[in-house]
C-alpha positions in Angstrom: 11.3 48.8 16.9 9.7 47.2 13.8 5.9 47.1 13.7 4.3 44.2 12.0 0.6 44.6 11.1 -1.6 42.1 12.8 -3.1 40.9 9.5 0.4 39.9 8.3 1.0 37.9 11.4 -2.3 36.1 11.0 -1.5 35.3 7.3 1.9 33.9 8.4 0.2 31.7 11.0 -2.3 30.4 8.5 0.4 29.5 6.0 2.4 27.8 8.7 -0.7 25.8 9.8 -1.4 24.8 6.2 2.2 23.6 5.7 2.0 21.6 8.9 -1.1 19.8 7.7 0.4 19.1 4.3 3.5 17.7 5.9 1.4 15.2 7.7 0.4 13.7 4.4 3.9 13.1 3.1 5.2 10.3 5.2 3.7 7.0 6.4 1.5 6.9 9.4 1.7 3.6 11.3 -1.6 1.8 12.1 -2.4 -0.6 14.8 -1.7 -4.1 13.6 -4.9 -5.7 14.7 -7.1 -3.1 13.0 -5.3 -3.0 9.7 -3.6 -6.3 9.0 -4.9 -8.2 6.1 -7.0 -11.3 7.0 -8.4 -14.2 5.0 -7.9 -15.5 1.5 -7.3 -13.2 -1.5 -7.3 -14.2 -5.1 -5.1 -12.7 -7.9 -7.6 -11.6 -10.5 -5.4 -9.6 -12.9 -2.0 -8.0 -13.5 -0.6 -4.8 -15.0 2.8 -3.4 -15.7 2.6 0.5 -15.8 6.3 0.7 -16.4 9.3 -1.5 -17.0 9.0 -5.0 -15.4 11.4 -7.8 -14.9 8.7 -10.3 -15.4 7.1 -11.1 -18.8 3.3 -10.8 -19.3 3.2 -14.6 -19.9 4.9 -15.2 -16.5 2.6 -12.7 -14.8 -0.5 -14.4 -16.2 0.6 -17.6 -14.4 -0.2 -15.9 -11.1 -3.8 -15.2 -12.0 -6.0 -17.4 -10.0 -3.4 -17.9 -7.2 -4.7 -17.6 -3.6 -2.8 -15.7 -1.0 -3.8 -16.4 2.6 -3.1 -13.9 5.4 -3.6 -14.8 9.0 -2.0 -14.4 12.5 -0.6 -18.0 12.2 0.9 -17.8 8.8 1.0 -16.4 5.3 0.8 -18.7 2.3 1.3 -17.7 -1.4 1.9 -20.5 -3.8 4.9 -22.4 -2.5 6.0 -19.4 -0.3 5.1 -19.7 3.4 5.8 -17.7 6.5 4.6 -19.5 9.7 4.9 -16.4 12.1 4.3 -13.2 10.1 4.7 -9.7 11.4 2.6 -7.1 9.6 3.7 -3.5 9.3 0.9 -1.4 8.1 1.1 2.3 7.3 -1.5 4.8 6.0 0.0 6.7 3.1 -1.2 9.5 0.8 -1.3 7.6 -2.5 -0.5 10.4 -5.0 2.8 11.4 -3.5 3.8 7.9 -2.5 3.2 6.3 -5.9 4.8 9.1 -7.7 8.0 9.0 -5.5 8.3 5.3 -5.2 7.1 4.0 -8.6 6.7 7.0 -10.9 3.0 6.4 -11.4 -0.3 8.0 -10.6 -3.2 6.7 -8.5 -5.2 6.1 -11.6 -2.7 3.4 -12.6 -4.1 1.3 -9.8 -7.7 2.5 -10.2 -7.4 4.7 -7.1 -8.9 8.1 -6.4 -6.7 11.2 -7.1 -6.5 12.2 -3.4 -6.8 8.9 -1.6 -5.0 7.6 1.5 -4.2 3.9 1.2 -3.0 1.2 3.6 0.3 -0.3 2.7 1.2 -3.7 4.3 4.6 -5.2 4.5 5.0 -8.7 5.7 8.1 -9.7 7.7 9.1 -13.3 8.5 11.7 -13.9 11.2 12.7 -10.3 11.1 13.2 -10.1 7.3 11.0 -8.8 4.5 9.0 -11.7 3.1 9.7 -12.2 -0.6 6.5 -14.1 -1.4 3.7 -12.5 -3.5 1.7 -10.5 -1.0 4.7 -9.5 1.0 4.0 -5.9 0.0 0.4 -4.8 -0.8 -1.2 -1.4 -1.5 -4.8 -1.7 -0.4 -7.4 0.2 -2.4 -10.2 -0.7 0.0 -11.3 -3.5 2.2 -12.0 -5.8 -0.8 -9.2 -5.0 -3.2 -5.4 -4.6 -3.1 -2.4 -4.6 -5.3 0.7 -6.7 -4.6 3.9 -6.0 -6.5 6.5 -8.4 -7.7 9.3 -7.7 -10.3 7.6 -4.5 -11.5 4.2 -6.2 -12.1 1.2 -5.2 -10.0 -1.2 -8.0 -9.2 -4.8 -7.1 -8.3 -6.0 -9.0 -5.3 -9.7 -9.5 -4.5 -11.1 -11.0 -1.3 -12.0 -14.7 -2.0 -15.0 -14.8 0.3 -16.8 -12.1 2.2 -15.3 -11.2 5.5 -17.4 -12.6 8.3 
């Protein structure tokens, strides 16, 4: 019979617990739609291209000033409309997610190094909505980043939420 010291067993349990906690931060964690779905009007205030983009800076600058309206009865972004949106919202650990999906760091989007962020995907009639605002990484309750053609567009709440 092999004897394993009690201290070694405790260390192994501590390592297993630490790995289990770390694994929870890797994948998305769904959030309740009503609590996390974007609401109201958001204005595009700037844009950035931290890597290669399919859109030119001149084209991207045309989006600055555009309003994106999110609500339970529709999403409107320029000429793009979705009358009955479904919002899928996940809480994601920003450093791993941005590195894996986009090859960038949280600092690229003015996020903290160890920040969880909400990510919203908009679906219209069962399909991913292609309008600007169809995919948003939310930095906080007043600021988000929508991506289109490799360009990140900073969104700011147009009016205080009331």
